[in-house]
ZABAPA-570036 format. One record per residue: y, x, z of N, C-alpha, C, O in turn; residue in one letter. Coordinates in steps of 0.1 Angstrom, whole numbers, padded with zeros to 4 digits, always signed. Atoms other than C-alpha are relative to their C-alpha. Example, Ala and Ser with C-alpha at 12.3 -4.5 7.8 and 13.67 -1.06 7.14 Angstrom:
2
-0012+0009+0000-0045+0123+0078+0012+0009+0000+0012+0019+0007a;-0011-0009+0000-0011+0137+0071+0011-0008+0008+0022-0003+0009s;
REM end
This chain:
365
+0013-0005-0006+0376+1273+0613+0004+0007+0013-0003+0005+0023x;-0003-0007-0012+0393+1296+0638+0006-0009+0011+0004-0007+0023x;-0005+0010-0010+0410+1266+0654-0011-0007+0007-0011-0010+0019x;+0012+0006-0006+0376+1249+0659-0006+0009+0010-0011+0005+0021x;+0007-0009-0010+0362+1280+0675+0008+0002+0013+0002+0003+0023x;-0008-0001-0011+0392+1283+0698-0001-0012+0010-0002-0011+0022x;+0002+0013-0008+0388+1246+0710-0014+0001+0007-0015-0004+0019x;+0013-0001-0006+0351+1253+0717+0000+0009+0012-0006+0007+0022x;-0001-0010-0011+0359+1283+0738+0007-0006+0012+0004-0003+0024x;-0008+0006-0011+0385+1263+0758-0009-0010+0008-0009-0010+0020x;+0008+0010-0007+0360+1235+0765-0011+0007+0008-0014+0002+0019x;+0010-0007-0007+0333+1260+0776+0006+0006+0013-0001+0005+0023x;-0006-0005-0012+0357+1276+0801+0003-0011+0010+0001-0009+0022x;-0003+0012-0009+0367+1242+0815-0013-0004+0007-0013-0007+0019x;+0012+0004-0006+0331+1233+0820-0005+0009+0010-0010+0005+0021x;+0004-0011-0009+0323+1266+0837+0009-0001+0013+0003+0001+0024x;-0009+0000-0012+0354+1262+0860-0004-0012+0009-0004-0011+0021x;+0004+0012-0007+0343+1227+0870-0013+0002+0007-0015-0002+0019x;+0014-0002-0005+0307+1237+0875+0000+0009+0013-0008+0007+0022x;+0000-0009-0011+0316+1265+0899+0012-0003+0010+0015+0006+0018x;-0011+0004-0010+0344+1247+0918-0007-0003+0014-0019-0006+0014x;+0005+0003-0013+0340+1242+0956-0006-0014+0001-0016-0016+0008x;+0005+0014+0000+0335+1204+0951-0014+0000-0006-0023-0007-0001x;+0013+0000+0007+0307+1210+0926-0011+0007+0009-0022+0002+0010x;+0010-0007-0008+0290+1235+0949-0004-0008+0012-0015-0008+0016x;+0003+0009-0011+0293+1211+0978-0009-0011-0003-0019-0014+0004x;+0009+0011+0005+0277+1183+0958-0014+0005-0002-0024-0001+0001x;+0013-0006+0003+0250+1206+0947-0008+0003+0013-0020+0001+0014x;+0006-0002-0013+0243+1217+0983-0005-0012+0006-0016-0013+0012x;+0004+0013-0006+0243+1181+0995-0013-0005-0007-0021-0011+0000x;+0012+0005+0007+0218+1172+0968-0012+0008+0004-0023+0002+0006x;+0011-0008-0004+0196+1201+0977-0005-0003+0014-0017-0004+0017x;+0003+0003-0014+0198+1193+1014-0008-0013+0000-0017-0014+0008x;+0007+0013+0000+0188+1157+1007-0014+0001-0005-0023-0005+0000x;+0013-0002+0005+0159+1168+0986-0009+0007+0010-0021+0004+0011x;+0007-0007-0011+0148+1192+1014-0004-0010+0011-0015-0009+0016x;+0003+0010-0011+0151+1164+1040-0011-0009-0004-0020-0012+0004x;+0010+0009+0004+0130+1141+1019-0014+0007+0000-0024+0002+0004x;+0013-0007+0001+0104+1168+1013-0006+0003+0014-0018+0003+0016x;+0005-0004-0013+0103+1178+1050-0003-0012+0009-0009-0010+0020x;+0002+0012-0009+0103+1142+1064-0015-0003+0001-0021-0005-0009x;+0014+0003-0002+0069+1135+1079-0004-0014-0004+0005-0023-0004x;+0005+0013+0004+0048+1106+1068+0000-0010+0012+0003-0005+0024x;-0001+0009-0011+0047+1074+1089-0010+0003+0011-0007+0002+0023x;+0010-0002-0011+0014+1083+1107+0003+0013+0007+0002+0014+0019x;-0004-0012-0006+0026+1119+1113+0011-0002+0010+0012+0004+0020x;-0011+0003-0008+0058+1106+1127-0004-0007+0013+0001-0005+0024x;+0005+0008-0012+0039+1082+1150-0007+0010+0010-0005+0009+0022x;+0007-0010-0008+0018+1111+1163+0010+0009+0007+0009+0012+0019x;-0010-0009-0006+0049+1132+1169+0008-0008+0011+0010-0003+0022x;-0007+0008-0010+0068+1104+1187-0009-0004+0011-0004-0006+0022x;+0009+0003-0011+0037+1095+1206-0005+0011+0008-0013+0010+0017x;+0002-0012-0008+0036+1130+1220-0015+0004+0000-0021+0008+0010x;+0014-0005+0001+0001+1138+1207+0000+0015-0002+0004+0020-0012x;-0001-0015+0000-0001+1175+1216-0013+0006+0005-0023-0001+0007x;+0012-0008-0005-0026+1202+1227-0003-0004+0014-0015-0005+0017x;+0004+0005-0014-0023+1190+1263-0008-0012+0000-0017-0014+0009x;+0008+0013+0000-0036+1156+1254-0014+0003-0004-0023-0002+0002x;+0014-0003+0005-0066+1171+1235-0008+0008+0011-0020+0006+0012x;+0006-0007-0011-0073+1194+1264-0005-0010+0011-0016-0008+0016x;+0004+0010-0010-0073+1165+1288-0012-0009-0005-0021-0012+0003x;+0011+0008+0006-0095+1145+1265-0014+0007+0000-0024+0001+0003x;+0012-0008+0000-0120+1173+1262-0006+0001+0014-0018+0000+0017x;+0004-0002-0014-0121+1178+1300-0006-0014+0005-0017-0014+0011x;+0005+0013-0005-0125+1140+1307-0014-0003-0007-0023-0008+0000x;+0013+0003+0007-0152+1137+1280-0011+0008+0006-0023+0004+0007x;+0010-0009-0006-0171+1167+1295-0005-0005+0013-0017-0005+0016x;+0003+0005-0013-0170+1152+1330-0009-0012-0001-0019-0014+0005x;+0008+0012+0002-0182+1118+1318-0014+0003-0005-0024-0003-0001x;+0013-0003+0006-0209+1133+1297-0010+0007+0010-0021+0004+0010x;+0008-0006-0010-0221+1155+1325-0006-0009+0010-0017-0008+0014x;+0005+0010-0010-0223+1126+1350-0011-0009-0006-0020-0012+0000x;+0010+0008+0006-0242+1105+1325-0013+0006-0003-0024+0000-0002x;+0012-0007+0004-0267+1131+1315-0008+0005+0012-0020+0008+0012x;+0006-0005-0012-0274+1143+1351-0010-0010+0005-0007-0022+0005x;+0010+0009-0006-0305+1128+1367+0004-0003+0014+0012+0004+0020x;-0003+0003-0014-0304+1111+1401-0003+0011+0009+0004+0014+0019x;+0004-0012-0008-0322+1141+1416+0010+0011-0001+0014+0017+0010x;-0010-0011+0001-0296+1165+1402+0013-0004+0007+0019+0005+0013x;-0013+0004-0007-0267+1144+1415-0002+0001+0015+0007+0005+0022x;+0002-0001-0015-0283+1142+1450+0000+0014+0004+0005+0018+0015x;+0000-0014-0004-0289+1179+1450+0014+0006+0000+0018+0014+0008x;-0014-0005+0001-0252+1185+1440+0007-0005+0013+0015+0003+0018x;-0007+0005-0012-0240+1163+1469-0005+0008+0012+0003+0011+0021x;+0005-0008-0011-0263+1182+1493+0006+0014+0000+0009+0019+0011x;-0006-0013+0001-0250+1215+1481+0014+0000+0004+0019+0009+0010x;-0014+0002-0003-0215+1202+1485+0002+0000+0016+0010+0006+0022x;+0000+0001-0015-0222+1193+1522-0003+0013+0006+0004+0017+0016x;+0003-0014-0005-0238+1227+1527+0012+0009-0001+0014+0018+0007x;-0011-0008+0002-0207+1243+1513+0011-0002+0011+0017+0007+0016x;-0010+0003-0011-0184+1225+1538-0004+0006+0013+0004+0012+0020x;+0004-0005-0013-0205+1235+1567+0000+0015+0000+0003+0021+0010x;-0001-0015+0000-0208+1271+1556+0014+0006+0001+0016+0017+0004x;-0014-0005-0001-0171+1273+1554+0007-0003+0013+0018+0000+0016x;-0005+0001-0014-0168+1264+1591+0004-0014+0004+0009-0016+0015x;-0004+0014-0004-0163+1226+1591-0009-0004+0011-0022-0004+0010x;+0008+0003-0012-0175+1214+1625-0006-0014-0002-0003-0021-0011x;+0007+0012+0000-0197+1185+1633+0008-0012+0005+0004-0023+0007x;-0009+0011-0004-0167+1165+1646+0001-0010-0011+0003-0022-0008x;+0000+0009+0012-0167+1150+1611-0014+0000-0005-0020+0010-0009x;+0014+0001+0004-0202+1137+1603-0001+0000-0015+0009-0001-0023x;+0003-0001+0014-0218+1140+1569+0004-0013-0007+0009-0014-0018x;-0003+0013+0005-0214+1103+1564+0015-0002-0002+0020-0007-0012x;-0015+0001+0001-0176+1104+1571+0005+0010-0011+0014+0006-0019x;-0004-0010+0010-0173+1135+1549-0002-0005-0014+0007-0004-0023x;+0003+0005+0013-0189+1118+1519+0008-0013-0003+0015-0014-0013x;-0007+0013+0002-0174+1083+1524+0015+0002+0000+0022-0004-0009x;-0015+0000-0002-0138+1092+1535+0007+0011-0008+0019+0011-0010x;-0007-0011+0007-0132+1123+1514-0006+0002-0014+0002+0002-0024x;+0005-0002+0013-0156+1129+1485+0000-0012-0008+0006-0012-0019x;+0001+0012+0008-0163+1094+1473+0014-0007-0001+0017-0011-0012x;-0013+0007+0001-0129+1080+1482+0010+0007-0010+0017+0000-0017x;-0009-0007+0009-0110+1107+1463-0005+0000-0014+0003+0000-0024x;+0005+0002+0014-0133+1105+1433+0004-0014-0005+0008-0015-0017x;-0003+0014+0004-0127+1067+1432+0016+0000-0002+0020-0007-0012x;-0015+0000+0002-0089+1073+1437+0004+0006-0013+0014+0001-0020x;-0003-0006+0013-0088+1096+1407-0003-0009-0011+0005-0010-0021x;+0004+0009+0010-0106+1071+1386+0010-0012-0001+0014-0016-0012x;-0010+0012+0000-0082+1043+1397+0013+0004-0006+0019-0004-0014x;-0014-0003+0005-0050+1062+1389-0001+0003-0015+0009+0000-0022x;+0002-0002+0014-0064+1072+1355-0001-0013-0008+0005-0015-0019x;+0001+0013+0006-0073+1036+1347+0013-0008+0000+0016-0015-0010x;-0013+0007+0000-0038+1024+1357+0011+0007-0007+0021+0001-0010x;-0011-0008+0006-0018+1052+1341+0005-0005-0014+0017-0003-0016x;-0005+0005+0013-0017+1037+1306+0012-0010+0001+0021-0010-0007x;-0011+0010-0002+0005+1009+1320+0013+0008+0003+0024+0004-0002x;-0012-0008-0004+0029+1035+1335+0007+0006-0012+0019+0004-0014x;-0006-0007+0011+0034+1055+1304+0004-0009-0012+0014-0007-0019x;-0004+0010+0010+0036+1024+1281+0013-0005+0004+0023-0006-0004x;-0013+0007-0005+0064+1008+1302+0011+0011+0000+0022+0008-0003x;-0010-0011+0000+0082+1042+1306+0006+0001-0013+0018+0002-0015x;-0005-0002+0014+0084+1046+1269+0008-0013-0005+0018-0012-0012x;-0007+0012+0004+0094+1009+1264+0014-0002+0006+0023-0006-0001x;-0013+0002-0006+0123+1008+1289+0010+0011-0005+0022+0010-0002x;-0009-0010+0005+0137+1039+1271+0001-0002-0016+0005+0007-0023x;-0003+0004+0014+0138+1021+1237-0010+0004-0011-0007+0003-0023x;+0010-0004+0011+0106+1032+1219-0007-0013-0005-0007-0024+0001x;+0007+0011+0006+0086+1009+1196-0013-0003+0007-0018+0006+0014x;+0013+0004-0006+0054+0991+1206-0011+0010-0005-0019+0014+0003x;+0010-0010+0005+0034+1015+1184+0001+0013+0007-0009+0019+0011x;-0002-0013-0007+0049+1046+1200-0004-0002+0015-0010+0007+0020x;+0004+0002-0014+0045+1031+1235-0015+0000+0002-0020+0005+0011x;+0015+0001-0001+0008+1024+1228-0006+0014-0001-0015+0017+0007x;+0005-0014+0001+0002+1060+1217+0003+0008+0012-0005+0016+0017x;-0004-0008-0012+0021+1074+1246-0008-0004+0012-0010+0004+0021x;+0008+0004-0011+0001+1053+1270-0013+0007+0001-0019+0010+0011x;+0013-0007+0001-0030+1071+1258+0002+0015+0002-0005+0022+0010x;-0002-0014+0000-0016+1106+1253+0005+0004+0014+0001+0015+0019x;-0004-0004-0014+0002+1106+1287-0011+0000+0010-0012+0009+0018x;+0011+0001-0009-0029+1095+1305-0010+0012-0001-0014+0018+0009x;+0009-0011+0002-0051+1121+1289+0006+0014+0004-0001+0023+0008x;-0007-0013-0004-0025+1149+1295+0000+0003+0014+0000+0015+0018x;+0000-0002-0014-0026+1144+1332-0014+0002+0006-0015+0005+0018x;+0014-0001-0005-0064+1146+1335-0003+0013+0008-0008+0012+0019x;+0003-0012-0008-0066+1183+1346+0008+0001+0013+0002+0005+0023x;-0008+0000-0012-0038+1179+1371-0005-0010+0010-0005-0007+0022x;+0005+0010-0009-0052+1147+1386-0013+0005+0006-0016+0003+0017x;+0012-0005-0006-0086+1164+1389+0002+0010+0011-0005+0010+0021x;-0003-0010-0010-0071+1193+1408+0006-0007+0012+0003-0003+0023x;-0007+0007-0011-0049+1169+1429-0010-0006+0009-0010-0003+0021x;+0009+0007-0009-0077+1147+1442-0011+0009+0004-0017+0007+0015x;+0010-0009-0004-0102+1175+1442+0005+0008+0012-0003+0011+0022x;-0006-0008-0011-0079+1195+1465+0000-0009+0013-0003-0004+0024x;+0000+0009-0011-0075+1164+1487-0014-0001+0006-0015-0001+0019x;+0013+0002-0005-0112+1160+1490-0006+0012+0007-0014+0011+0016x;+0005-0012-0006-0119+1196+1498+0007+0005+0013+0001+0008+0023x;-0008-0005-0011-0090+1205+1521+0002-0010+0011+0003-0007+0023x;-0002+0011-0010-0086+1171+1538-0009+0001+0012-0004+0000+0023x;+0009+0000-0012-0117+1174+1561+0004+0011+0010+0004+0009+0022x;-0003-0011-0008-0106+1208+1574+0013-0003+0008+0015+0000+0020x;-0013+0003-0007-0070+1196+1582-0003-0011+0010+0003-0011+0021x;+0003+0010-0009-0084+1165+1598-0007+0005+0013-0003+0002+0024x;+0007-0006-0011-0107+1186+1620+0010+0007+0009+0009+0008+0021x;-0010-0007-0007-0077+1207+1630+0008-0009+0009+0011-0006+0020x;-0007+0010-0008-0058+1176+1641-0008-0006+0011-0003-0009+0022x;+0009+0006-0010-0088+1163+1660-0002+0010+0012-0003+0006+0023x;+0001-0010-0010-0090+1196+1679+0013+0000+0009+0012+0006+0020x;-0012+0001-0008-0055+1189+1691+0001-0013+0008+0011-0016+0015x;+0001+0011-0008-0066+1157+1707+0001-0014-0007+0000-0024+0000x;-0001+0012+0007-0061+1131+1680-0014-0006-0003-0024+0001-0004x;+0012+0007+0004-0087+1104+1672-0003+0003-0014+0006+0008-0022x;+0003-0003+0014-0105+1106+1639+0009-0007-0009+0014-0002-0019x;-0008+0008+0009-0085+1078+1624+0015+0005+0000+0020+0007-0011x;-0014-0006+0000-0051+1093+1635+0000+0013-0007+0010+0016-0014x;+0001-0013+0006-0062+1127+1625-0001-0001-0016+0005+0007-0023x;+0002+0002+0015-0072+1115+1590+0013-0004-0006+0017+0001-0017x;-0013+0004+0006-0038+1098+1585+0010+0012+0000+0017+0014-0009x;-0009-0011-0001-0019+1129+1597-0004+0011-0010+0005+0017-0016x;+0004-0010+0009-0040+1151+1575+0004-0004-0014+0008+0005-0022x;-0004+0005+0014-0033+1129+1544+0015+0003-0002+0018+0008-0013x;-0014-0003+0002+0004+1133+1550+0003+0014-0001+0011+0019-0009x;-0003-0015+0000+0003+1170+1557-0004+0006-0013+0003+0014-0019x;+0005-0006+0013-0018+1178+1526+0009-0005-0011+0012+0003-0020x;-0008+0006+0011+0003+1155+1504+0014+0007-0001+0019+0011-0011x;-0013-0005+0000+0036+1170+1515+0001+0015+0000+0011+0022+0001x;+0001-0015+0001+0024+1206+1512+0002+0003-0015+0010-0002-0022x;-0001-0004+0014+0018+1222+1478-0003-0011-0010+0000-0009-0021x;+0004+0011+0010+0004+1190+1463+0012-0007-0006+0011-0013-0017x;-0011+0007+0005+0038+1176+1459+0005+0006-0013+0010-0001-0022x;-0004-0007+0012+0046+1202+1433-0010-0003-0012-0006-0004-0023x;+0010+0004+0010+0013+1194+1415+0003-0014-0006+0002-0017-0018x;-0003+0014+0004+0023+1157+1414+0013+0000-0009+0014-0008-0018x;-0012-0002+0008+0057+1168+1400-0004+0004-0014+0002-0002-0024x;+0005-0004+0013+0039+1185+1371-0007-0012-0007-0005-0014-0019x;+0006+0012+0006+0018+1154+1366+0010-0010-0006+0008-0014-0017x;-0010+0010+0004+0048+1132+1364+0007+0004-0013+0008-0004-0022x;-0008-0005+0011+0067+1154+1340-0008+0001-0013-0005-0002-0024x;+0009-0003+0012+0038+1164+1317-0005-0013-0005-0006-0015-0018x;+0005+0013+0005+0025+1128+1315+0010-0007-0008+0007-0013-0018x;-0011+0006+0008+0059+1117+1302+0004+0008-0012+0013+0004-0019x;-0002-0008+0012+0059+1144+1276+0009+0012+0002+0012+0019-0008x;-0009-0011-0003+0082+1170+1293-0009+0013-0001-0018+0014+0006x;+0007-0013+0001+0070+1205+1283+0005+0009+0011+0015+0007+0017x;-0003-0009-0010+0070+1234+1307+0013+0007-0004+0021+0011+0005x;-0012-0007+0005+0098+1250+1285+0012-0009+0003+0023-0003+0004x;-0011+0009-0003+0120+1219+1292+0004-0001+0014+0015-0006+0018x;-0002+0002-0015+0117+1220+1330+0010+0010+0005+0010+0022+0001x;-0010-0009-0006+0146+1235+1349-0001+0000+0015-0005-0010+0021x;+0001-0001-0014+0149+1246+1385+0010-0010+0007+0007-0015+0017x;-0010+0009-0006+0180+1225+1391-0005-0015+0001-0002-0022+0010x;+0005+0014+0000+0162+1193+1382-0009-0003+0012-0010-0014+0016x;+0009+0002-0011+0137+1199+1410+0007-0002+0013+0001-0007+0023x;-0008+0002-0012+0165+1197+1436+0000-0015+0003-0001-0018+0015x;+0000+0015-0002+0165+1159+1431-0015-0005-0001-0019-0014+0006x;+0013+0005+0003+0130+1155+1418-0010+0000+0011-0017-0010+0014x;+0010-0002-0010+0110+1168+1447+0003-0010+0012-0007-0017+0016x;-0002+0010-0011+0127+1147+1475-0003-0015-0005-0009-0022+0003x;+0003+0014+0005+0125+1115+1453-0015-0002-0001-0020-0012+0001x;+0014+0001+0002+0089+1123+1446-0007-0002+0013-0017-0009+0014x;+0006+0001-0013+0081+1127+1483+0001-0015+0005-0009-0020+0010x;-0002+0014-0004+0095+1092+1489-0009-0009-0007-0015-0018-0001x;+0009+0009+0008+0075+1077+1461-0014+0002+0004-0022-0007+0004x;+0014-0003-0004+0043+1095+1472-0004-0008+0013-0015-0013+0014x;+0003+0006-0013+0046+1081+1507-0003-0015-0002-0011-0020+0005x;+0002+0015+0002+0049+1045+1494-0011-0003-0010-0016-0014-0010x;+0009+0003+0011+0026+1049+1465-0014+0006+0002-0024-0001+0005x;+0013-0007+0000-0002+1075+1465-0007-0002+0013-0019-0005+0014x;+0007+0001-0013-0009+1075+1502-0004-0014+0003-0015-0016+0009x;+0004+0014-0002-0009+1037+1504-0013-0003-0008-0022-0009-0002x;+0011+0004+0008-0033+1033+1475-0013+0009+0003-0024+0004+0002x;+0011-0008-0003-0055+1062+1485-0007-0005+0013-0019-0005+0013x;+0006+0006-0012-0060+1048+1520-0006-0013-0002-0015-0017+0005x;+0006+0013+0002-0067+1014+1506-0013+0001-0008-0021-0009-0006x;+0012-0001+0009-0094+1026+1482-0013-0002+0009-0015+0005+0019x;+0013+0002-0007-0128+1012+1493+0001-0009+0012-0009-0011+0019x;-0002+0008-0012-0113+0989+1520+0004-0014-0004+0007-0017-0016x;-0003+0014+0003-0106+0952+1522+0015-0001-0001+0023+0005+0007x;-0015+0003+0001-0071+0940+1510+0005-0008+0012-0002-0017+0017x;-0006+0008-0010-0048+0927+1536+0008-0012-0007+0018-0009-0014x;-0006+0011+0007-0038+0892+1524+0015-0001+0003+0020+0002+0014x;-0014+0002-0001-0001+0885+1518+0003-0014+0006+0013-0015+0014x;-0002+0013-0004-0003+0848+1524-0008-0004+0013-0019+0002+0015x;+0007+0003-0012-0014+0832+1557-0014-0007-0003-0015-0014-0013x;+0013+0005+0002-0051+0822+1560+0000-0015+0000-0009-0022-0006x;+0000+0015-0001-0041+0786+1568+0003-0006-0014+0000-0018-0015x;-0002+0005+0013-0031+0782+1531-0013-0004-0007-0013-0012-0016x;+0013+0004+0007-0068+0780+1522-0004-0014+0003-0012-0020-0004x;+0003+0013-0004-0070+0747+1540+0012-0010-0001+0012-0021+0003x;-0012+0008+0002-0035+0735+1531+0000-0009-0012-0011-0012-0018x;-0001+0008+0012-0022+0713+1503-0006+0007-0012-0008+0019-0012x;+0006-0005+0012-0036+0718+1468+0008+0012-0006+0002+0022-0009x;-0008-0011+0006-0007+0740+1456-0001+0012+0009-0001+0023+0003x;+0002-0012-0008-0011+0763+1486-0014+0006-0002-0015+0018-0003x;+0014-0005+0003-0049+0766+1480+0000+0007-0013-0006+0018-0014x;+0000-0007+0013-0043+0774+1443+0008+0013+0001+0004+0023-0005x;-0008-0012-0001-0016+0799+1452-0007+0011+0007-0007+0023+0003x;+0008-0010-0007-0038+0816+1477-0011+0006-0008-0013+0018-0008x;+0011-0005+0008-0067+0818+1453+0005+0009-0011-0001+0019-0015x;-0006-0008+0011-0044+0832+1425+0004+0014+0006+0000+0024-0001x;-0004-0013-0006-0030+0859+1448-0013+0008+0003-0013+0020+0002x;+0012-0007-0004-0065+0867+1460-0007+0006-0013-0012+0017-0013x;+0007-0004+0013-0079+0869+1424+0007+0012-0006+0001+0021-0011x;-0008-0010+0006-0050+0891+1412+0002+0012+0010+0008+0022+0006x;-0002-0010-0010-0051+0912+1444+0015+0003+0003+0019+0015+0004x;-0015-0002-0004-0014+0906+1451+0000-0001+0015+0000-0012+0021x;+0001-0001-0014-0014+0917+1487+0011+0008+0006+0021+0012-0002x;-0011-0008-0007+0008+0936+1512+0001+0014-0006+0012+0019-0008x;-0001-0014+0006-0001+0970+1497+0007+0000-0013+0013+0009-0017x;-0006+0001+0013+0010+0958+1463+0015+0000+0001+0022+0007-0006x;-0014+0001-0001+0045+0949+1475+0006+0013+0007+0017+0017+0004x;-0004-0013-0006+0047+0981+1496+0001+0011-0011+0011+0018-0012x;+0000-0009+0011+0038+1001+1465+0011-0002-0010+0018+0007-0015x;-0010+0004+0010+0061+0982+1442+0015+0002+0005+0023+0009-0001x;-0014-0001-0006+0092+0978+1464+0004+0014+0005+0015+0018+0003x;-0004-0013-0006+0090+1011+1481+0001+0011-0010+0007+0022-0006x;+0000-0011+0010+0087+1031+1449+0011-0002-0011+0013+0007-0018x;-0009+0002+0012+0113+1015+1426+0012+0009+0000+0015+0015-0010x;-0012-0008+0000+0144+1033+1438-0004+0015-0003+0003+0022-0011x;+0004-0014+0002+0126+1067+1439-0004+0002-0015-0001+0012-0020x;+0004-0001+0014+0111+1060+1405+0012+0000-0010+0011+0007-0020x;-0012+0000+0008+0145+1052+1391+0006+0014-0001+0011+0019-0012x;-0006-0014+0000+0157+1087+1401-0009+0009-0008-0005+0017-0016x;+0010-0008+0008+0125+1103+1387+0001-0003-0015+0000+0007-0023x;-0002+0004+0015+0129+1084+1354+0012+0006-0006+0012+0011-0017x;-0012-0006+0005+0164+1096+1351-0001+0015-0003+0003+0020-0013x;+0002-0014+0002+0155+1132+1356-0009+0003-0012-0006+0012-0020x;+0010-0002+0011+0125+1129+1332+0007-0002-0013+0005+0006-0022x;-0006+0004+0013+0146+1113+1305+0010+0011-0005+0010+0015-0016x;-0010-0010+0004+0174+1139+1306-0007+0013-0004-0003+0020-0013x;+0008-0012+0004+0148+1167+1305-0006-0001-0014-0006+0008-0022x;+0006+0003+0013+0131+1151+1275+0011+0002-0011+0007+0007-0022x;-0010+0000+0010+0164+1148+1256+0008+0012-0001+0014+0016-0011x;-0009-0012+0000+0183+1179+1267-0007+0013+0003-0003+0024-0001x;+0008-0012-0002+0156+1203+1278+0007+0010+0010+0013+0005+0020x;-0006-0010-0008+0169+1236+1293+0015-0002+0002+0020+0003+0012x;-0015+0002-0001+0205+1226+1287+0004-0011+0010+0016-0012+0012x;-0003+0011-0010+0202+1197+1312+0006+0006+0012+0001+0016+0017x;-0006-0004-0012+0224+1201+1342-0001-0011+0010-0004-0023+0007x;+0000+0010-0011+0226+1183+1376+0010-0011-0003+0006-0023+0000x;-0009+0011+0003+0257+1164+1366-0005-0010-0011-0003-0022-0011x;+0006+0008+0011+0239+1152+1334-0010-0010+0006-0010-0022+0003x;+0010+0008-0006+0211+1139+1355+0006-0011+0009+0002-0023+0008x;-0007+0010-0008+0234+1121+1380+0007-0010-0008+0007-0022-0004x;-0007+0010+0009+0254+1105+1352-0010-0010-0006-0008-0022-0007x;+0010+0009+0006+0222+1091+1337-0006-0009+0011-0008-0021+0008x;+0005+0009-0011+0209+1078+1371+0009-0011+0003+0005-0022+0005x;-0010+0010-0003+0241+1060+1377+0005-0008-0012+0009-0020-0010x;-0005+0007+0012+0250+1050+1341-0010-0004-0010-0007-0011-0019x;+0010+0004+0009+0217+1045+1324+0002+0005-0014+0008+0015-0017x;+0000-0004+0014+0213+1046+1286+0014+0000-0006+0017+0008-0015x;-0013+0002+0006+0249+1035+1279+0011+0008+0008+0022+0008+0003x;-0010-0008-0008+0266+1056+1306+0010-0009+0008+0021-0004+0011x;-0009+0009-0007+0281+1025+1324-0007-0004+0013-0020-0004+0013x;+0006+0005-0012+0275+1011+1359-0010-0012-0003-0020-0013+0003x;+0008+0012+0004+0261+0979+1343-0013+0005-0006-0024+0000-0003x;+0012-0006+0006+0237+1000+1322-0009+0006+0010-0021+0005+0009x;+0008-0006-0011+0226+1019+1353-0007-0011+0008-0019-0009+0012x;+0007+0011-0007+0219+0986+1371-0011-0006-0008-0022-0009-0003x;+0010+0006+0009+0200+0973+1341-0012+0010+0000-0024+0005-0001x;+0010-0009+0001+0180+1005+1340-0009+0000+0013-0021+0001+0013x;+0007+0002-0013+0171+1001+1377-0009-0013+0000-0020-0012+0005x;+0009+0012+0002+0159+0966+1369-0012+0002-0008-0023-0003-0005x;+0012-0003+0009+0137+0979+1341-0010+0008+0008-0022+0007+0006x;+0009-0008-0008+0123+1004+1366-0008-0009+0009-0020-0006+0012x;+0008+0009-0008+0114+0976+1389-0011-0007-0007-0022-0008-0002x;+0011+0006+0008+0095+0959+1361-0011+0010-0003-0022+0006-0003x;+0010-0011+0002+0078+0992+1354-0009+0002+0012-0021+0002+0010x;+0008-0001-0012+0067+0996+1390-0008-0012+0003-0019-0011+0008x;+0008+0012-0002+0057+0960+1392-0013+0000-0008-0023-0003-0003x;+0012+0000+0009+0034+0963+1362-0010+0011+0004-0022+0008+0005x;+0009-0011-0004+0020+0997+1372-0006-0002+0014-0017+0001+0016x;+0005+0002-0013+0018+0988+1408-0011-0010+0001-0021-0009+0008x;+0011+0010+0000-0002+0957+1401-0013+0006-0006-0023+0004-0001x;+0012-0006+0006-0026+0976+1378-0007+0010+0009-0019+0010+0010x;+0005-0010-0009-0030+1004+1403-0006-0007+0012-0017-0003+0016x;+0005+0007-0012-0034+0980+1432-0013-0008-0004-0022-0008+0005x;+0012+0008+0004-0060+0959+1412-0011+0010-0001-0023+0007+0003x;+0011-0009+0001-0080+0990+1404-0005+0005+0013-0017+0007+0016x;+0004-0005-0013-0079+1002+1440-0008-0011+0008-0015-0007+0017x;+0007+0011-0007-0092+0968+1451-0014-0002-0005-0022-0009+0001x;+0013+0002+0005-0123+0971+1430-0010+0010+0007-0006+0021+0012x;+0011-0009-0005-0156+0986+1443-0007+0007-0011-0015+0001-0018x;+0007-0008+0010-0166+1014+1420-0014+0002+0003-0018+0005+0014x;+0014-0002-0002-0203+1017+1415-0003+0015+0000-0002+0022-0011x;+0003-0014-0001-0212+1052+1428-0013+0001+0008-0013+0004+0019x;+0013+0001-0007-0249+1049+1436-0004+0013+0007-0011+0012+0018x;+0004-0013-0006-0254+1086+1444+0007+0001+0014+0001+0006+0023x;-0007-0001-0013-0228+1084+1472-0005-0011+0009-0007-0009+0021x;+0005+0011-0008-0239+1050+1484-0013+0003+0006-0015+0000+0018x;+0014-0003-0005-0275+1061+1487+0001+0011+0011-0006+0010+0021x;-0001-0011-0010-0265+1093+1505+0006-0005+0013+0002+0000+0024x;-0007+0005-0012-0242+1075+1529-0010-0008+0009-0010-0007+0021x;+0010+0008-0007-0270+1050+1538-0011+0009+0007-0016+0006+0018x;+0010-0009-0006-0294+1079+1544+0005+0007+0013-0003+0011+0021x;-0006-0007-0011-0270+1095+1569-0001-0009+0013+0003-0005+0023x;
REM end
């Protein structure tokens, strides 16, 4: 009996020693960790929303855009006309001279910038979809990001083009007082306003639209970001803004309309798709600058505040794999990105948006 009791005691001690050994504790911790990971892992839909960058900024943009659309739809024609008249009175009361007529003020600044803001919002889903795709995201995530990115930039785009429409006439008048013609002064004013404080607003638009939070932005990243953005703005925003509401300049010679069948069909296709000189200026002139901007944006997204200038330069030159070949492939993907977005933006800018309140007011002038 005592021998049986002694054997039971020995077995109990052996079991206790094994149970509290480092290996057993490690296995137990690993099991607990796996259970916690499973419990904390979000569902498929929640993960899609997270990867799609559905955040408060997106909902704020959606609320603002919805409010503007609702206000425009509910306002009567008389209320809209009264608002335009009040806007004109505001310009004059702030000292804008008669060198710029009311018709020019409405057509070249108010209506044009309102249309330009609509155009860039309509084309932006293409930009954010392709940006996500060339960085390896799934089609579902790309689709969600195309929507979330577009809505997130609504407040900034509203301020951007609103500032253009309000400040532009005064800067144009200042250049006219220096002896420039209205057309030259308008072009000079566009460049001056764009390259002033608005370039920083556009930088915020670019980064926020791609999902970079304010906490992830670093001062060193803007050393490269701002110059590259200036180059892209000159070839992109200014070109498309000036094109809004005007006739496209054909890329192919007019003689092709009367040439062989293949030339006629090619000319008709280019004309239908609005593939014109502005399209190639926008696409070709912005690809290299966009490649730099994409590299900075991606490094900030993945590294945040820990991102350094060497990290950014390595990604720009080496792409996703860190090799020259990968960098060249990333540049090619950026060209495809700019081609798709440039075509969508150029096509939107080629359309005549229906703004009857402005059209009627311009005719009255």
